[in-house]
C-alpha positions in Angstrom: 49.4 48.5 -14.1 49.0 47.8 -10.4 45.3 48.2 -10.6 45.0 45.7 -13.4 47.2 43.2 -11.5 45.1 43.8 -8.3 41.9 43.3 -10.2 43.2 40.0 -11.7 44.2 38.8 -8.2 40.9 39.8 -6.8 39.0 37.9 -9.6 41.2 34.8 -9.0 40.6 35.0 -5.3 36.8 35.4 -5.8 36.9 32.5 -8.2 38.8 30.3 -5.8 36.5 31.2 -2.9 33.5 30.4 -5.0 34.9 27.0 -6.0 35.6 26.2 -2.4 32.1 27.2 -1.4 30.6 25.1 -4.2 32.8 22.1 -3.2 31.7 22.5 0.5 28.1 22.7 -0.6 28.4 19.5 -2.7 30.1 17.7 0.2 27.4 18.7 2.7 24.7 17.7 0.2 26.4 14.3 -0.2 26.6 13.8 3.5 22.9 14.7 4.0 21.9 12.2 1.2 24.1 9.5 2.8 22.5 10.2 6.3 19.0 10.1 4.8 19.8 6.8 3.0 21.1 5.3 6.2 18.1 6.4 8.2 15.8 5.0 5.5 17.6 1.7 5.4 17.4 1.5 9.2 13.7 2.3 9.2 13.0 -0.3 6.5 15.0 -3.0 8.4 13.1 -2.2 11.6 9.7 -2.3 9.8 10.6 -5.6 8.1 11.6 -7.1 11.5 8.3 -5.9 13.0 6.3 -7.3 10.1 8.0 -10.7 10.4 7.2 -10.7 14.1 3.6 -9.9 13.4 3.4 -12.7 10.7 5.0 -15.2 13.1 2.4 -14.3 15.8 -0.5 -14.5 13.4 0.8 -17.9 12.2 1.0 -19.1 15.9 -2.5 -17.8 16.5 -3.9 -19.6 13.5 -2.1 -22.8 14.5 -3.7 -22.7 18.0 -7.1 -21.9 16.5 -6.9 -24.9 14.1 -5.8 -27.2 16.9 -8.8 -26.1 19.0 -11.1 -26.7 16.0 -9.6 -30.1 15.4 -9.9 -31.0 19.1 -13.6 -29.9 19.0 -14.2 -32.0 15.9 -12.5 -35.1 17.5 -14.6 -34.6 20.7 -17.7 -34.3 18.7 -16.9 -37.4 16.6 -16.1 -39.3 19.8 -19.5 -38.3 21.3 -21.3 -39.5 18.2 -19.6 -42.9 18.3 
């Protein structure tokens, strides 16, 4: 009788420990996923910012180039007049 009761308690304890272990594993997995998502979000935001800066610089470079071409054309037109 004691042995049967002991075995039942042992099984319940093992079951309880297993459930706690699984819960801890799920919690850790969720934390890892959240951390990865946060890191990915930060990386995307940083890359977006860098891309916008590059586009703004390219736009400025093109504006300067067009101004120079326009000035050259105006000078050339003035010389012909």
